[in-house]
C-alpha positions as CSV (number, residue, x, y, z in Angstrom):
1,M,-0.1,13.5,52.6
2,T,-1.0,11.7,49.5
3,G,-2.9,12.0,46.5
4,I,-2.2,15.3,46.1
5,D,-0.4,17.2,42.7
6,P,1.8,20.0,43.9
7,Q,1.8,21.7,40.4
8,A,-1.6,21.0,39.6
9,I,-2.8,22.8,43.1
10,K,0.4,25.5,42.3
11,E,-1.7,25.8,38.7
12,R,-5.0,26.0,40.7
13,E,-3.8,28.8,43.2
14,R,-2.4,30.8,40.7
15,N,-5.1,30.9,38.5
16,S,-7.4,31.8,41.5
17,W,-5.2,34.9,42.9
18,R,-4.7,36.1,39.5
19,S,-8.4,36.4,39.0
20,A,-8.2,38.5,42.3
21,A,-5.4,40.7,41.6
22,D,-7.5,43.6,40.1
23,G,-9.7,43.1,43.6
24,W,-6.9,43.2,45.9
25,Q,-5.8,46.7,44.3
26,R,-9.3,48.2,44.6
27,R,-9.0,47.0,48.6
28,D,-5.5,48.0,49.1
29,A,-6.5,50.5,51.5
30,L,-8.5,48.5,53.8
31,L,-6.3,45.5,53.4
32,R,-3.9,47.4,54.7
33,E,-5.1,48.8,57.7
34,G,-6.7,46.2,59.1
35,A,-3.2,43.6,58.5
36,A,-0.9,46.2,60.2
37,P,-0.6,44.9,63.3
38,V,0.2,41.6,62.1
39,S,2.9,43.5,59.7
40,E,3.9,45.3,62.9
41,W,4.4,42.4,64.6
42,M,6.7,40.8,62.5
43,L,8.6,43.3,60.9
44,E,9.3,43.6,64.7
45,R,10.1,40.2,66.0
46,A,12.1,39.7,62.8
47,G,14.7,41.8,64.0
48,I,14.6,43.7,61.2
49,T,16.6,46.8,61.3
50,A,18.7,49.4,58.8
51,G,21.1,47.7,56.5
52,H,19.3,44.2,56.3
53,R,19.0,42.4,53.7
54,V,15.2,40.6,53.7
55,L,13.2,38.1,51.9
56,D,9.5,38.3,52.0
57,I,7.8,35.5,50.4
58,A,3.9,35.5,49.2
59,S,3.7,39.2,49.0
60,G,1.3,39.5,47.1
61,T,0.3,43.6,46.3
62,G,3.7,44.5,48.4
63,E,3.0,43.9,51.7
64,P,4.9,44.0,54.7
65,A,7.9,43.9,52.1
66,I,7.7,47.5,51.4
67,S,7.0,48.6,55.1
68,A,10.5,46.3,55.4
69,A,12.1,48.6,52.5
70,H,11.6,51.1,55.0
71,R,13.1,49.7,58.0
72,V,16.4,48.6,56.6
73,G,16.8,52.1,54.7
74,R,18.9,52.9,51.9
75,Q,21.8,50.4,52.9
76,G,19.7,47.4,52.8
77,R,17.6,45.4,50.7
78,V,14.2,43.8,50.2
79,I,13.4,41.0,48.0
80,G,9.6,39.9,47.7
81,T,8.7,36.8,45.8
82,D,5.1,35.7,44.8
83,L,3.5,33.0,42.5
84,V,1.3,35.4,41.1
85,E,2.6,38.4,38.5
86,E,-0.2,40.0,38.1
87,M,0.1,40.5,42.3
88,L,3.3,42.1,41.6
89,V,2.4,44.5,39.0
90,F,0.6,46.4,41.5
91,A,3.4,45.7,44.3
92,R,6.1,47.3,42.4
93,Q,3.9,50.5,41.5
94,K,3.5,50.9,45.1
95,A,7.2,50.4,45.8
96,Q,7.3,53.3,43.7
97,Q,4.8,55.7,44.7
98,A,6.5,55.0,48.4
99,G,9.9,55.8,47.2
100,A,11.2,52.5,48.0
101,E,14.4,52.3,45.8
102,N,15.8,49.1,47.9
103,I,13.3,46.9,46.9
104,E,12.4,44.0,44.3
105,F,9.6,41.7,43.6
106,H,10.6,38.5,41.6
107,C,7.5,36.2,40.6
108,T,8.8,32.7,41.6
109,D,7.6,29.7,43.4
110,G,8.0,29.9,47.4
111,E,9.1,26.7,47.5
112,L,11.4,26.9,45.0
113,L,13.4,29.6,46.4
114,A,16.9,30.3,44.2
115,Y,18.7,33.0,46.2
116,P,22.7,32.5,47.5
117,P,22.8,30.4,51.2
118,A,22.9,32.3,54.0
119,S,22.4,35.8,52.0
120,F,19.2,37.8,54.1
121,D,19.2,38.4,57.8
122,A,15.4,37.6,58.2
123,A,12.5,36.4,56.5
124,T,9.0,36.9,56.7
125,L,6.2,34.7,55.3
126,R,1.9,36.7,55.5
127,W,-0.6,34.5,55.1
128,G,1.2,32.5,52.0
129,L,2.3,29.3,53.4
130,M,-1.2,27.6,53.9
131,F,-2.0,27.7,49.8
132,M,1.4,25.8,49.3
133,P,1.0,22.0,48.4
134,Q,4.4,21.3,50.2
135,P,5.1,24.2,52.8
136,E,8.3,22.1,54.4
137,H,10.0,22.6,51.1
138,C,9.4,26.7,51.7
139,L,10.4,26.7,55.1
140,A,13.3,24.3,54.5
141,S,14.4,26.9,51.6
142,V,14.1,29.3,53.7
143,H,16.3,28.0,56.1
144,R,18.9,27.8,54.3
145,L,18.7,31.0,52.9
146,L,19.1,33.1,56.4
147,K,22.2,33.8,58.1
148,P,23.4,32.1,61.2
149,G,20.9,33.1,63.9
150,A,18.8,35.2,61.8
151,R,14.9,35.1,62.4
152,M,11.8,34.0,60.2
153,T,8.3,35.3,61.1
154,L,5.3,34.3,59.7
155,A,1.1,34.5,59.7
156,C,-1.0,31.6,59.2
157,W,-5.1,31.8,59.8
158,S,-6.1,30.3,63.0
159,D,-9.8,28.1,63.6
160,P,-12.4,28.9,61.3
161,D,-14.6,29.9,64.3
162,K,-12.5,32.5,65.0
163,N,-12.6,34.3,61.7
164,P,-16.0,35.3,61.1
165,F,-14.7,37.7,58.2
166,I,-14.3,34.9,56.0
167,S,-16.6,31.9,57.9
168,L,-19.4,34.3,57.4
169,L,-19.5,33.8,53.8
170,T,-18.1,30.1,54.0
171,R,-21.3,29.3,56.0
172,S,-23.9,31.1,53.6
173,L,-22.7,29.2,50.7
174,G,-22.8,26.0,52.9
175,K,-26.7,27.1,52.7
176,F,-26.9,26.3,49.0
177,M,-24.1,23.8,48.2
178,E,-22.0,20.9,49.6
179,L,-19.0,22.7,50.3
180,P,-15.7,20.2,49.3
181,E,-14.3,19.0,52.9
182,A,-10.2,19.2,52.5
183,P,-8.3,16.0,53.2
184,P,-5.9,16.5,56.2
185,G,-2.6,18.1,55.4
186,A,-4.0,19.4,52.2
187,P,-3.9,23.5,51.2
188,G,-6.1,25.8,51.8
189,I,-6.7,29.1,54.4
190,F,-7.3,27.4,57.3
191,A,-4.3,24.4,56.5
192,F,-2.5,25.3,59.4
193,A,-5.2,26.6,61.8
194,D,-3.9,23.8,64.1
195,P,-0.7,25.7,65.8
196,Q,0.8,22.2,66.7
197,R,0.8,21.4,63.2
198,L,2.3,24.9,62.6
199,Q,5.1,24.2,65.3
200,S,5.8,20.7,63.8
201,V,6.6,21.7,60.0
202,I,8.9,24.9,61.4
203,E,10.9,22.8,63.5
204,A,11.3,20.0,61.0
205,A,12.7,22.4,58.9
206,G,15.3,23.1,61.1
207,F,14.1,26.3,63.0
208,Q,15.5,26.8,66.8
209,D,13.6,28.6,69.6
210,V,9.8,28.6,67.5
211,E,7.3,31.0,69.6
212,L,3.7,31.2,68.3
213,E,1.2,34.0,69.5
214,E,-2.4,34.4,68.3
215,M,-3.7,37.9,67.6
216,V,-7.6,39.0,67.1
217,I,-7.2,42.2,64.3
218,D,-10.2,44.0,63.0
219,F,-9.7,42.9,59.7
220,I,-12.8,43.8,57.7
221,E,-14.8,46.7,58.8
222,V,-16.8,48.4,56.1
223,D,-20.3,50.4,56.2
224,S,-23.1,47.6,55.2
225,G,-23.7,44.2,54.5
226,E,-23.6,45.2,51.0
227,A,-20.3,46.7,51.3
228,Y,-18.8,43.6,52.9
229,W,-20.2,41.3,50.1
230,E,-18.7,43.3,47.3
231,T,-15.7,43.4,49.7
232,M,-15.2,39.5,49.8
233,S,-15.8,39.3,46.2
234,D,-12.8,41.3,45.4
235,L,-10.8,39.2,48.1
236,A,-12.1,35.6,48.7
237,A,-10.6,34.4,45.6
238,P,-10.5,30.5,46.5
239,V,-14.4,31.0,47.8
240,M,-15.4,33.2,44.9
241,L,-14.3,29.7,42.6
242,L,-17.3,27.8,44.2
243,V,-19.5,30.3,43.8
244,E,-19.3,30.8,40.2
245,Q,-20.3,27.2,40.5
246,L,-23.7,28.0,41.8
247,D,-26.3,28.7,38.8
248,A,-27.8,32.1,38.7
249,A,-30.7,32.0,40.7
250,L,-29.2,30.3,43.5
251,R,-26.4,32.5,43.3
252,E,-28.5,35.6,43.8
253,Q,-30.4,34.0,47.2
254,F,-26.8,33.5,48.0
255,V,-25.6,36.9,47.6
256,E,-28.9,38.2,49.0
257,D,-28.1,35.7,52.4
258,V,-24.6,36.9,52.9
259,I,-25.8,40.9,52.9
260,S,-28.3,40.3,55.0
261,S,-26.4,38.2,57.8
262,A,-23.6,40.9,57.5
263,E,-26.0,44.0,58.0
264,A,-27.3,42.2,61.3
265,L,-23.7,42.6,62.9
266,K,-23.8,46.0,62.4
267,Q,-23.3,48.1,65.2
268,D,-22.9,52.1,65.2
269,G,-23.1,52.0,61.9
270,M,-20.5,49.5,61.3
271,V,-19.7,46.0,60.2
272,R,-16.9,45.0,61.8
273,L,-15.5,41.4,61.3
274,R,-12.3,40.2,62.7
275,G,-9.7,37.5,61.9
276,T,-7.4,35.8,64.3
277,T,-3.7,34.9,63.0
278,W,-1.4,32.6,64.6
279,L,2.1,34.4,64.5
280,A,5.2,32.7,64.5
281,C,8.7,33.6,65.4
282,A,11.5,31.4,64.9
283,T,15.8,31.4,64.7
284,K,18.3,29.1,62.5
């Protein structure tokens, strides 16, 4: 991939997710519930158990790092990292409230992980790899940091059509502005929708026995179209950057379209929008 400035992309992502930190805190319960099956799969397949030392990259507001901390117990340790300090402020609060004294969070670049080689028994990376401009650097670092035979698990979103929780929003936005088309290999929410690309980048980092599985989850569950819009306004930082480019009149029309489109999907008094994610497990 050429013509992309990694530092400019990282700064854009940092600013984007920094602006969403308060919203992610507000929606924490919904996110934890929706993502729970993914986190459980990752922790289980990574083989995380009592006494392990675990690295969680792109921890955001604390998951699956905090869940991993409960698994490893007092004799274990979890290091969670994220590019955005504002996200980690809430993660630390949650860890303290959960009584997880065996976890620490570091604000650091996932492509520049400066820990001792072969110092972790497992690594997890949930929905963060897609936003990295040089994901191969991250995975090569993870490979270096894992002990021989240790496993890494990660999650990346599948095709847009299989993810109505976000594609409903972007389809509506496409009616009011021309959406930018990302060049091949550019970072973004669907950067690893192609499982062949995901497997290739994992193998290129030196991992073996790569296994991929597609999982469907009820990711967003709210009681109205308006609640869907309010929720996604809090969570979908990259899309909200585009929405801010609309003038006031168009933005109002766009919001009305999103609400009515989501409301039309209501069944049994609830709007349920699924997500489909690739899950990967690999061994050093």
